[in-house]
C-alpha positions as CSV (number, residue, x, y, z in Angstrom):
1,X,-4.5,-17.0,-11.8
2,X,-5.0,-13.5,-13.3
3,X,-3.9,-12.7,-16.8
4,X,-0.8,-10.6,-17.3
5,X,-1.6,-6.9,-17.0
6,X,-0.1,-3.7,-15.8
7,X,-2.8,-1.1,-15.2
8,X,-2.0,2.4,-16.4
9,X,-3.4,4.1,-13.3
10,X,-0.7,2.6,-11.1
11,X,3.0,3.5,-10.6
12,X,5.6,0.8,-10.5
13,X,8.9,0.1,-8.7
14,X,11.6,-1.9,-10.6
15,X,11.4,-4.5,-7.8
16,X,7.9,-5.5,-9.1
17,X,5.8,-3.6,-6.7
18,X,3.0,-1.1,-7.5
19,X,1.4,1.9,-5.9
20,X,-2.0,3.4,-6.4
21,X,-2.0,7.0,-5.2
22,X,-5.1,8.6,-3.6
23,X,-4.2,12.0,-2.2
24,X,-1.8,11.5,0.7
25,X,-2.5,7.8,0.8
26,X,-1.1,5.0,-1.3
27,X,-2.2,1.4,-1.7
28,X,0.7,-1.0,-2.3
29,X,0.9,-4.5,-3.8
30,X,3.0,-6.7,-6.0
31,X,2.8,-6.8,-9.7
32,X,1.4,-9.6,-11.9
33,X,5.0,-10.4,-12.9
34,X,6.0,-10.8,-9.3
35,X,3.1,-13.1,-8.3
36,X,3.6,-15.1,-11.5
37,X,7.3,-15.6,-10.8
38,X,6.6,-16.6,-7.2
39,X,3.8,-19.1,-7.9
40,X,0.9,-19.7,-5.6
41,X,1.2,-17.6,-2.5
42,X,0.6,-19.5,0.8
43,X,1.5,-16.8,3.4
44,X,1.7,-13.0,3.8
45,X,3.6,-11.5,6.7
46,X,2.4,-7.9,6.9
47,X,3.9,-5.0,8.9
48,X,2.0,-3.7,11.9
49,X,-0.4,-0.8,11.6
50,X,1.6,2.3,12.5
51,X,4.9,0.8,11.2
52,X,7.0,3.1,9.1
53,X,8.0,1.8,5.6
54,X,10.9,3.3,3.6
55,X,11.1,3.5,-0.1
56,X,13.4,0.8,-1.6
57,X,13.4,-1.2,1.7
58,X,11.7,-4.4,2.6
59,X,8.4,-4.0,4.5
60,X,6.8,-7.4,4.4
61,X,7.3,-11.0,3.3
62,X,5.3,-13.2,1.0
63,X,5.8,-17.0,0.9
64,X,4.9,-19.1,-2.0
65,X,5.2,-22.8,-2.8
66,X,8.6,-21.9,-4.3
67,X,10.2,-19.3,-2.0
68,X,10.0,-16.6,0.6
69,X,10.5,-13.2,-0.8
70,X,10.8,-9.7,0.6
71,X,8.3,-7.1,-0.5
72,X,10.0,-3.8,-1.4
73,X,8.2,-0.5,-0.6
74,X,7.8,1.7,-3.7
75,X,7.1,4.7,-1.4
76,X,7.8,5.8,2.2
77,X,5.1,6.3,4.8
78,X,3.2,5.0,7.8
79,X,1.1,1.8,7.5
80,X,-2.6,2.8,8.1
81,X,-4.3,-0.4,6.9
82,X,-3.3,-4.0,6.2
83,X,-5.3,-6.4,4.0
84,X,-6.3,-8.8,6.7
85,X,-8.2,-11.0,4.3
86,X,-4.8,-12.3,3.0
87,X,-4.2,-14.1,6.3
88,X,-6.8,-16.7,5.3
89,X,-6.6,-16.4,1.5
90,X,-3.1,-15.2,0.4
91,X,-3.7,-16.7,-3.0
92,X,-6.0,-13.7,-3.6
93,X,-2.8,-11.9,-4.7
94,X,-2.4,-14.5,-7.5
95,X,-6.0,-14.1,-8.6
96,X,-6.4,-10.3,-8.3
97,X,-3.0,-8.6,-7.7
98,X,-4.3,-5.1,-8.4
99,X,-7.7,-5.4,-6.7
100,X,-8.5,-7.6,-3.8
101,X,-4.9,-8.7,-3.6
102,X,-3.5,-5.4,-2.4
103,X,-1.2,-5.7,0.6
104,X,-1.1,-2.4,2.7
105,X,-2.2,1.2,2.6
106,X,0.2,3.9,3.8
107,X,0.0,7.6,4.6
108,X,2.8,9.1,2.5
109,X,5.6,10.8,4.2
110,X,7.0,12.3,1.0
111,X,4.7,12.4,-2.0
112,X,7.5,13.6,-4.3
113,X,9.0,10.1,-4.1
114,X,6.3,9.1,-6.6
115,X,8.1,11.0,-9.3
116,X,10.9,8.3,-9.3
117,X,8.5,5.5,-10.0
118,X,7.7,4.0,-13.5
119,X,4.5,4.2,-15.5
120,X,3.1,1.0,-16.9
121,X,4.9,1.3,-20.2
122,X,8.3,1.9,-18.6
123,X,7.8,-0.9,-16.2
124,X,6.8,-3.4,-18.9
125,X,9.9,-2.4,-20.8
126,X,12.0,-3.6,-17.9
127,X,10.5,-7.1,-18.2
128,X,11.9,-7.8,-21.6
C-alpha cells in the first residue's frame, strides 16, 4: 500500500477525490485517504466511455473488502477514457492512487468548476 501523500499538482474534492488537469481534459481518481479508509479494493465499476459525469455526483463504484462506495466526480464532463487495467487489478488504486491507479479521464464541460476544488494543503486540513 502506498504511503500517505497528497500531491500539490492535483486539485481535491472534499469527498476524497482528485483531479489532474491537462488543458480541457481531467484525470480523476480517489485520494490516498479514501483508499486507506476503504481497504484493499477488489472491484471497480466504471462508467461507459461517452457517459456524462456531473460535479458532486456519483459516477462509479469501488468495492473493497470492507464496503461498496460511490466515487464522486470532482468536475463535470464526458468520459473519454477508462482505466481498463483496474478490471483485473483494482488493488492498483491502493498501491498507486495518483499514478497507475487513476480511474477515468474526462473532457471538461466547464473548466471554471475547478476553481471550487481544494489545493493539497486545504484538502489535508479537512482530514484533521
